N, C-alpha and C positions, 0 to 999 in steps of 0.2 A: 271351327278349326278347318273344316273342309274348304270353305270360301277363302280363308287366309292362305292355305296351301295352294289353292288355285290361283290366287293373285300373285303369289311368289313365282309359280310356274309360268304364268303369263308374262311377267315382267322380266325375269331372268331365265330365258329359255336356253337349255343346254346346247341345243343344236346351233343356236345363234352364236354362242361362245366359240364353237368350232369354226363357224363361218367367218366370224370377225377375226379370229386368230389367223385363219388362212389368208384373208384379204390383207392383213397387216404384215404377214411374214415376207411377202415378195417385195415389199417396198425398199428394204435395206438388207443387203446380204453382207454378213461379216463372217470372218473365219476365226478370229482371235477369241478364246474362251471368255476373257474379261469383257469384251465387247458384246458377246452373245448374252452374258448375264445382264448387262446394261440394257440391251435391246429387249430382253424378256421382261425386265422391270417396266420399260416403257409400254410394251404390249399389254401387260397386265393393267397398268394404269389406264391405257386407252380403253380396254374392255370395261374396266370398273367405272370410268366416267360415262361411257355410253350406256351401261346398264343403270347407273345412277340417274341419268337424265330420263331414261325410260321409266324408271320407278317413280320419279318426281311427276312426270306427266300422268302416269296411271293414278297416282295418289291424288293429284289435282282434279282429275276427272271424277274419281270416286267422291271426293269431298264436295265438289260442285253439285253432282247429282244428288247426293244425300241431303245437302242443305236445301236444294230446290224442292225435293219431294217432302222433306220434313216440314219446311215452312208452310207447305200446302196441306199438311196433315195426312200425307200419304206415306205411311210407314210400312205398308205391306206389299210394296212393289217387289215382285220376286222373279220376273222374267223380262226378256227383251221386248216381248210383245206388249206387256203391261206398261213398260217404260215408254215405248213408242206412242201408245194411245194417250198417255197422260201428258206428253210434252206439249202438244198443241194448245190445250186449255191453259197450261201453266205459263208457257213462254212465247206463244204466238204461232201463227200458221207456218212460218218458215222452219221452226224447230224440228218438226218431224222429218222434213226433207234434209236438213243438215245432219240429223241423226242417221237417216238412211244412207246418205252419201258417205258419211264417216264409217259406217259399218261395212259398206261395199269396199271402200279404200283399205280398211283394216284387213278384210278378208283377202283381197288381192295381194296386198303386201305380205301378209302371212304366208300365202301360198307360194309366192315367188321366193321368199326367204327360206321356207321349208324345202323347196325344190333345190335351191342353190346349196343349202347346207347338206342335204342328202347327197348331192353330187360331190361336194368336197369330202364328205366322210367316206363315201364309196370309193372315190378315186385315190384319196390320200391314205386311208388306213388299210383298206383291204384290196386296193389296186384293181378294182373291177370297173368297167365302163358299161353303163346301162344306156340304151337308146333313149333319146329325149321323149319319144311318144310313150314309152313305158314309165318314165319318171312322172310325166303328166297324169297318166292313168292312176298310178299309185298315190299321187298327191290329191286327186279329186275323189278317189274311191271312198275314203272314210265319210266324206260329206254325203255322198249319194246313199251310202248304207244307212246313215242317220235319217235321211229323208224318206227312203223307201220303207224302213222299219217303223216309221212314225214315232221315233224317240223324241223326248223333250229336248229341243236344241239347247236351251239354257243349261239344263242339268248335264247334258252330254259335254258341252263346252267346259263347264267347271271341272268335271271328272277328267277330261283330257288335259287340262291345265294342272291338275293335281298330279297326274302321271308324269308330266313334264318336270314338276318340282322334285319328284323322287329321282330324276335323272341328273339333277344338279351336282351332287357329290362326284359323280363319275366324270363330269366335264370340268369341274373346278379343281378337285384334288390332284389329279395327275399333272395338270399344267403348273401347279405351284409346288409340286413335290420335287421337281427336277430343275433347279435353278441354273444348272450349268448347260442345259440343253435348250437352246432357243430355236432350233430348226424344226 
């Protein structure tokens, strides 16, 4: 159950819903209430398609990894480190490098999206402007705490994604509760 909640939180991140909505709102500006409702429907469809594609990609990665490890009789892989070490013997020497570069790209994109989403939320909802250096510190601080405390990175990642999944109702319900307000 914990892992399933974590996968949900990693796939449909609440802060990304706010960021995506913010990025789509400025494209078309309408004043008529009927056009606002139509625009909101298209924005919801846009977010749903984007999250659906993300869910499909995450599911495909899980299925591919599970089938690769299962076929080799490795059913007890429980951490990123174990997965990394078993990739080279299973898939060849380039596999561990592709895995490492993929994790790096994933981390960088998550950091950028988290920072931009935080900026949108801070500026749009509570109308506060935070200096960029402080946003960067706040973004990197949790990772440094995990490293310095020596916490298990895989477990910490899963727990953080579970926390994200609990935030989903707060991101999804308000946007679908007010169909007349698309701004």
